[in-house]
ZAMARGU-4260 file (C-alpha; in steps of 0.2 Angstrom, whole numbers, plus 5000, padded with zeros to 4 digits):
<rodrens>
0) 5498/5499/5379 | 5511/5503/5392 | 5517/5489/5404 | 5514/5491/5423 | 5532/5495/5426
5) 5532/5509/5413 | 5518/5519/5420 | 5522/5536/5428 | 5506/5539/5437 | 5508/5533/5456
10) 5495/5520/5460 | 5488/5521/5478 | 5478/5508/5485 | 5461/5514/5492 | 5453/5504/5506
15) 5453/5502/5525 | 5453/5483/5527 | 5469/5479/5535 | 5472/5462/5526 | 5469/5470/5510
20) 5480/5484/5513 | 5494/5473/5518 | 5491/5462/5502 | 5494/5478/5492 | 5509/5484/5503
25) 5518/5468/5497 | 5517/5474/5479 | 5531/5486/5475 | 5520/5495/5462 | 5508/5501/5475
30) 5516/5518/5481 | 5504/5524/5494 | 5487/5522/5502 | 5471/5531/5505 | 5457/5529/5517
35) 5441/5538/5522 | 5427/5536/5536 | 5415/5527/5524 | 5428/5514/5520 | 5433/5512/5538
40) 5415/5510/5543 | 5412/5497/5529 | 5428/5488/5535 | 5421/5487/5553 | 5433/5499/5561
45) 5426/5506/5578 | 5442/5514/5585 | 5449/5526/5572 | 5465/5531/5581 | 5469/5513/5586
50) 5466/5507/5568 | 5477/5521/5560 | 5491/5518/5572 | 5491/5499/5569 | 5491/5502/5550
55) 5505/5515/5552 | 5516/5502/5561 | 5513/5489/5547 | 5515/5502/5533 | 5528/5515/5540
60) 5536/5520/5523 | 5523/5524/5510 | 5511/5539/5510 | 5494/5536/5519 | 5480/5548/5520
65) 5468/5548/5535 | 5452/5559/5534 | 5445/5570/5547 | 5426/5567/5551 | 5420/5583/5559
70) 5408/5595/5551 | 5413/5611/5560 | 5430/5618/5555 | 5436/5621/5572 | 5434/5603/5576
75) 5441/5598/5559 | 5457/5608/5563 | 5459/5600/5580 | 5457/5582/5572 | 5469/5587/5557
80) 5483/5593/5569 | 5481/5577/5579 | 5481/5565/5564 | 5497/5574/5557 | 5507/5569/5572
85) 5504/5550/5569 | 5518/5548/5557 | 5529/5557/5544 | 5521/5548/5530 | 5503/5554/5535
90) 5493/5566/5525 | 5477/5573/5532 | 5462/5572/5521 | 5451/5588/5522 | 5435/5589/5512
95) 5433/5604/5501 | 5417/5609/5509 | 5407/5604/5524 | 5389/5598/5524 | 5382/5616/5524
100) 5392/5620/5508 | 5404/5631/5518 | 5422/5631/5510 | 5436/5623/5519 | 5449/5633/5509
105) 5453/5645/5524 | 5457/5630/5535 | 5467/5621/5521 | 5477/5637/5518 | 5481/5638/5537
110) 5486/5620/5539 | 5496/5620/5523 | 5506/5635/5528 | 5508/5628/5546 | 5517/5613/5538
115) 5503/5600/5539 | 5503/5588/5523 | 5486/5588/5516 | 5474/5578/5504 | 5460/5590/5500
120) 5446/5578/5495 | 5429/5577/5487 | 5433/5589/5473 | 5422/5590/5458 | 5425/5606/5449
125) 5439/5616/5442 | 5434/5631/5453 | 5437/5620/5468 | 5454/5614/5460 | 5459/5632/5458
130) 5455/5637/5475 | 5465/5623/5482 | 5480/5627/5471 | 5479/5645/5477 | 5478/5640/5495
135) 5492/5627/5497 | 5504/5634/5485 | 5521/5637/5494 | 5515/5626/5509 | 5517/5608/5514
140) 5516/5594/5502 | 5497/5592/5497 | 5486/5581/5486 | 5472/5588/5476 | 5459/5574/5475
145) 5447/5575/5460 | 5433/5562/5460 | 5434/5558/5442 | 5424/5542/5444 | 5410/5550/5452
150) 5410/5564/5439 | 5408/5550/5426 | 5394/5543/5435 | 5384/5559/5431 | 5386/5555/5412
155) 5400/5569/5411 | 5417/5565/5403 | 5430/5569/5417 | 5445/5568/5405 | 5444/5586/5400
160) 5443/5592/5417 | 5457/5581/5423 | 5468/5588/5409 | 5465/5606/5414 | 5468/5601/5432
165) 5485/5595/5428 | 5489/5611/5419 | 5483/5621/5434 | 5493/5611/5447 | 5509/5617/5438
170) 5507/5633/5448 | 5509/5623/5464 | 5524/5612/5463 | 5521/5606/5481 | 5504/5599/5475
175) 5500/5582/5466 | 5484/5578/5457 | 5474/5563/5462 | 5462/5554/5450 | 5450/5548/5463
180) 5436/5535/5462 | 5441/5526/5446 | 5428/5514/5439 | 5439/5503/5428 | 5457/5498/5425
185) 5457/5509/5409 | 5457/5524/5421 | 5474/5520/5426 | 5481/5522/5409 | 5470/5537/5405
190) 5477/5546/5421 | 5495/5541/5416 | 5492/5548/5398 | 5487/5565/5404 | 5501/5567/5417
195) 5491/5565/5432 | 5502/5562/5447 | 5492/5549/5457 | 5477/5537/5455 | 5468/5529/5470
200) 5462/5512/5466 | 5452/5499/5476 | 5458/5482/5478 | 5444/5475/5467 | 5451/5485/5452
205) 5469/5482/5457 | 5467/5463/5456 | 5463/5465/5438 | 5481/5471/5434 | 5485/5454/5429
210) 5474/5456/5414 | 5485/5470/5407 | 5491/5465/5389 | 5480/5449/5389 | 5476/5442/5372
215) 5459/5447/5368 | 5455/5431/5357 | 5460/5420/5372 | 5449/5431/5383 | 5434/5429/5372
220) 5436/5410/5373 | 5438/5410/5392 | 5422/5421/5393 | 5412/5408/5382 | 5419/5394/5393
225) 5413/5403/5408 | 5395/5404/5401 | 5395/5386/5395 | 5401/5379/5412 | 5388/5390/5422
230) 5374/5384/5410 | 5379/5366/5413 | 5381/5369/5432 | 5364/5377/5433 | 5356/5361/5424
235) 5347/5372/5411 | 5337/5362/5399 | 5325/5367/5385
</rodrens>
């Protein structure tokens, strides 16, 4: 197993809770950040722009993605162009489709070729990957965010899809593939092994990085100790 310092995949922290973001900003191996409206709502954010500008003041030198929250493409575009002005390290997240299954590809192509850095998100299929590659090729820097974890939630193995996505992104040197929504620490090593460029990881999973390389026999004893102490603390008797 590789050491953390040997990984080539860039680890981005995924969250919208300021204290947690700053905790990860202090770690040099965290090379960027992603947010979304769901994470912001969960964190109690009520003023989108104020939150974003505050975070950008605290984290001015690593990539950060902020997502539009409209469903109409004209309003998505207005929001995207505004968000893009907030900082040179900002990428604008555009969902691959709206709620009516209408493709955002025309908008992505227009924004990319107008110089707006993008993070095209909520991608689940290779057809979607290909459409984004074709749209952003030759434009501004872009991320192609494939929700590998959610694909796995359906019982499908996302690894073959991600391998093929890496291959297809070679046609767009300005684009980087994101392994999104990982479910376990192992996914970081899987993403690295296939040459995926970025993986977005929540703080809960990132805090497990201290387990890398841990002796499994020791881990076994620690787990038994946990069960034993919890049984005693609960006062169980037979």
